[in-house]
N, C-alpha and C positions, 0 to 999 in steps of 0.2 A: 772668883769672878769667872762668869761664863763667857768664853770667846765667841766670836761670830761663828767660827767652825763648829764649836760645840752646840750652839744654839741651833744651827741648821741641821746638825746631825740628829738632835733630839726632836726637832720638829718632824723630820723625815720619819724618825722611829715612831712618833705618836701617830702620824697618819698611816704609816704602813701597818702598825699593829691594829688600828681600827679597820683598815680595809680587809686585812686577813680574817679577822674575827667575824666580819659581817658578810664576807664573800663578795664585797664590792671593792673594785680596784680603781685607784686614781694615781695620777702622776704626783711624785714627791720630790722636793729639791735634794740635790746632792750636797754633800759636805764640802766645805773648802779644802783646798790642797794644804799639805804640810810642806815646809821647805825641805830641801834634800838633805839638810844638815840635822833636822829634827829626827828623833827616834819615834818609830811607831810604838804605841802601847798595845801589847798583844795579850789576848787570852788563848789558852791552849786546852783543847779538849782531847784527852789521850796523851800519854807521856812515855810509852814504851814501844819497841819494835818500830813499826813504820812511823808512828807518832814521834818517837825520839828523833828519827832522822829528819823529820819535818821541823822540829823545834830547833835542832842544830842548824838547819838551813835558814832559820830567821832570827837566831839568837844574838845577832849583832844589833838587833832592836831591843826594846825594853819589854821583857816578859813580866806582865803585871800579875797574872794569876794562872794556875795550873789545875787541871781537873782530871781525876782518874778514879774509877770504881775499885781499882786494885791498890790497896794501901801500900803494898811493897813497891810498886812502880811509882807511886806518887812520892814516897820518901826518898827514892833514888833521884827523882827529878828535882825535888826540893833541895837536896844537898848540893846540886849544881847551880840552881837559881834561887838562892837563899832569901831574896827579897820578895819573891812571889807569894801571893796569897794562895792557899790550897782549898780545894773543894772536892767532894765525891760526886755531886749532882751538878751537871752542866746547866740545868735550868736555874738553880740557885746562883751559880757563878755568874751567868749572863745577866740575871736580874740585879745582882749586887754590884757587879764591876763594869757593865757597859758604859756607865757615865765617866769611868776613868780610862776607858780604852778606845782605841781606834779600829781594831781589826780582831779577827779570831782565826785560829788554825784548828781544824777538825780532822781527827784521824782516829776513828772508832770502828767497831764492827759496822757493816753496811746499814743495818736496820736503824741505827742511831744517826746516820748522816743528815737526813732531811729534818727530823725534829730539832736537832741542834742548829742547823743552818737557817731554818726559817725563823727560829727565835732570835738568832743573831742578826739576821737581815732586818727583822722587825724592830731591832733596837739600834739600827743605823750603823752596824759594824761592817766594814769590808770583810770578805769571807773567802778563805782558802779551805777546800774540802778534798779529801782523798777520793780516789776513784774506787768503784764506780761512783758517780756523783750522788746517786740515791739507790734506795732498795726497790723502788717501783718506777714504772714509766710515768705515772701520774705525778709522783714526787718530783721527778726531774723537770716537768713542765712548770709545776707550781713554783719551785725555788728559782728557776730561771726567769720567770716573769716578775716574781717578787723582787729579785736582785735588780732587774732592769728599771722597775718603777721606783725603787728606793734609791737608785743612783749610786750603789756601792760597787766597788771594784772587786772582781771575783776571779778565781782560778781553781781549776781542778788539778789534783795531784797526778798529772801524767808527765812525770819528770823527763822521760826520754824525748818528749816534744821539743825540749830545748837543745837536743843533741845536734851537732853539725851534720851527721849522716842523714838524719830524717829531713833536714832542710835541703840538702843536695838532692836527695831522692825526689822530693816535691818539685824542685826546679827542673829536674830531667823529665819527669813525667809531664809536667805542664809545657815543656819545650816540644813535646810530641816526638821525642827521639824514637819511641816504639809505636808511634802513630796514635790513633784514637784507641783508648782502653775501653773495652766492653765487658771484660771479665777480670775478676780478682779472686785469688785464693789466699786465705789467712788461716794459719794453723798454729797451735801452741800445745806442746806435749806435756801438759799437766793434767791431773785428774782429781780435782777437789770434789768428791762425791762419795756415795756409797754408805752403807750402814743403816742400822735401825735404832729407833729411840730406845734408850736403855729401860729395862723393865723396872729398875729400882733407882731412886735418887740417893744422893749422898749429901751429908751436911756440908754446906759451903765452908771453905776455910775462913778464918776470922778476918783475914786481910781483904777478902772480896765481898763487896756488897752485891749480892746476887740479884736482888730486885731492881737495883739501879742498872745492873748490867743488861737485864731483860728490856728495861726501858719500855718502848711501845709495843714489844712483842708479846704474844700470849703467854701466860704463866706456865711454867714447867719446872720440875725439880732440877736442881744443880746435878751434874754428873761429872765426877772427876775425869779430867783429860778429854772430855767429849765436846766441849764447846769453847771454854776459855783456857789458854789463848789459842788463836789461829784456826783451830778446827771448826769454828763457827761458819766458815766458808762452805762447809759441806751441806748446811742445813738451810732449807727454804725460809724458815722463820727469821734467819739472821743474815744470810748471804745469798749469792747467786751462782755458786759453783765456779768452775774454771772460766766460763764465759764472763761472768761478772768480774772475776778477779783480774783477768788478763785481756779481755776484749777491748777495753778503753785504751790500752797500750798499743796493741797491734792493729786494731781497726782504725785507730787515729790516723795512721799513715795514709791509707786510701781515702779516708774522709777529708783530710787536708789537701792531698794532691788532686783529688777529683772533684772537690767541692760538693761532696755528698751531704745529704741532711736527713731526709725521712724516706724510708722504703715504702713501696706500694703493696708489696706481697712479701710474706715471710713463711718459710716452711722448714720444719725441723725433723731430723731423724735421730733416733737413739734407742736405748733399751726401754722396757716397760717403765712408765712413770712411777716413781716412788713417792708417796705422799709427804715424806719427811725430808729425804735427802736428794741432792742433786746427782746427775748421772756421771758415771766415770768416763763416758765418752759421748760426745755430741757432735752433730753436723747440722748446720743451719744454712739455708738458701735464702738470700735476700735479693730482691729486685728493686733497684733504684731507677727513677725516671730520668729522661733527658734533662740536661741543664743547659739552657740556651743552645749553642751549637754542639755541645757534648752529647754523645749517644747515651742511651740507657746502659746501665751497668748491672751485671749479675755478680754478686759477691758471695762466696761460699766460705764459711767458717768451719774449722775442724778442731776438736780438742781431745785430750785424754787418749784412750785407746783406739780412736777413730782418725788419728792424724795420718796423713798419707806418707809413704816413703818416696813417692814420686808425684810430681805435678807436671802435667803436659809432657810426660815422658822423660823428665829430668829428676834425678835423685836430689832430694833436699834434706836439710838437717831437721832437728826436731821442732823448731819454731821458725816462722818467717812469713813473708808476704810475697806473692807472685802476681805481678801485673801482666796481663796478656792483652797486647795491642795488635793492630792490624799490620804493624811493621816490625814486630819484635816483641820480646818479653823482658821483664826485669824482675829479678829476685832481690829482696832487701830484708835485712833484719836490723837490730838496734845499731850495729856498728859498721856495716858494709853493704855493698850492693854489687850486682853482676848483671850484664846485659847479654841477651841472646838474640840471635845466634852469634856465637863468639867470634866467628870469622868476619861477620858483618861489622862488629864493633871493635875490631883490632885497632888499637891506637885511638879509640874514641875520646874526644875531649868534651867534658861537660860544658853546658852554657855558662856564661858569666853569673856569678852569684847575684841574686836579686832579694833574697831573704836575708837580712842582717844576722850575723852571729849573735847568739843569745848572750846576754850579760849574766845568765844563770837563771835557772827555773824559778827559784824563790825570789831572787833579785828582781825578776821581771814584775812579779806581783807587788813587792815592796815599793819599787820605783813608781808603778802605777798608782798605788795607794797614796804616795806622797805628792805625786805631780799631776795626777789625773791621767785619763786615757784608759786604755783596756789592755788586757793580756791576750795572748793568742789562744789560751785555753779557758777563756771566760765562760760563765755558765750558759750563755746563749749557745756558744759552739759546743761545749762539753755536754750541755743538757741534751741537745739533739743526738749527739754521739751515744750518750748513755741510754736514751730512749731506744735507739736502734739496737744497741747491744742487748738490753734486757728483753726486747720483743722476741729475740731468739728463744729465750726460756719461756716466754708466754706461749709461743706457738708449740713448743715442745710439751708443756704441761696441759694446754688445751687439747692437744691430740689431733689438731687439724691445721691446714694452711690457713693463714690469715690474709684477708683483704684489708689493708690498713688505710684508714682515713685519719691522717695526722692532724688535720685541723680540728676534727671533733674528738680526737684521741680515743678512737674505738676501732675495733674490728667489725666491719659491716656485715660479715658473714657468720660471726661467732660470738653472739651475745654472752656465752659462758666465760669468754676471756675477760670480761669486765672485772670479775673478782680477782684476776691475776694482774690486771693493769693497775688496780687500786688495792687497798687493803684496809682492814679495821685496826684501830689503835686502842691501846689501853687508855683509860681515862687519865688525863693529865699530860699525855704525850702526842696529842693530835697534830696533824698537818692539815692546813686548809683544804676543805673538800671541794670547793668551787674553783674553776678556772676563770681568768679574765674574760669579759665579754668581748 
């Protein structure tokens, strides 16, 4: 028997699928809430590495089906979740299992995030997706709008967002302990990049479905150790380098604390652009507009071999965030913060907590799926964050500063950036080309 919740979900799915395929968007009803005691029925795309951690974060619920292009990973996951159906192709899994499921967890290489998410949203599934939310700026906007109109609960995998330290930093910045912040520096000492495409391909191992791994990406031969696992982050066809890998974690903090959303200008510095692989070091300058009474903000990102050893004359560790206000400065990382000048903030007492402690990153999403409401990293927030992060690579690859029109999703001074804001898909893996009117 079809419950009212299932009926509404599938009504939403039918309308959303129609609107995505036609390029016309309309409001759809959200599904009814589950009770807190009912278990979510979950589909999982990806089963190893970061995906395994995400599954473990939600496995107090009911894992209905698992999908992985790597048979070794899939077998290992199946041994733990014996009742789950298994698939190699997430398109087949979503099509076959959406009627039996409530939600989906997506943790693949970046280039498969949006095709999986848009198919799941179109099937009325609540959606959790790893960072960066998508592989392109355009995809981030499309799936954020699709999720909003389908009425599904969403969350991007920025796990540190649930940490107590991030919440206290946000409260301190918003209390204006260091005054109005007009400058932020964000740096991460990783270097996902470098290398050339192998001259010769290898035969894919029998446990790996290489064509499904490629998914929407252009065809290329498999090469042992060069793409799967993990090293896909180095390649433009599959990842977005260090900025894509870590930007959503570290830039999340100033976005949250300062209510940032879309930059107006983006400029990048780095080595000569390589057509295949990401840079080993990158520096990106973002300009964000005023927000109400808050002044404009200049945010500078550094990664790889371009990270600073000092920021504003202060020695800093390999990764972190420095807020520069007109009444002081604040350094923060995942687990701690420090205020400057130190003598001014001797004995400083932070303001009373206003942001509740998290019940847990994955639990926030699960609770919202069951009871209604939103997560703090929903696709509206994390979509805008992802757009901004990925614009740094667009500016770098386009080779010129961008004047950014967020509403139109284009660089008004750089039409050649369009091919980097959007991309072509292999047949059968498309993401909707049109944005909502």
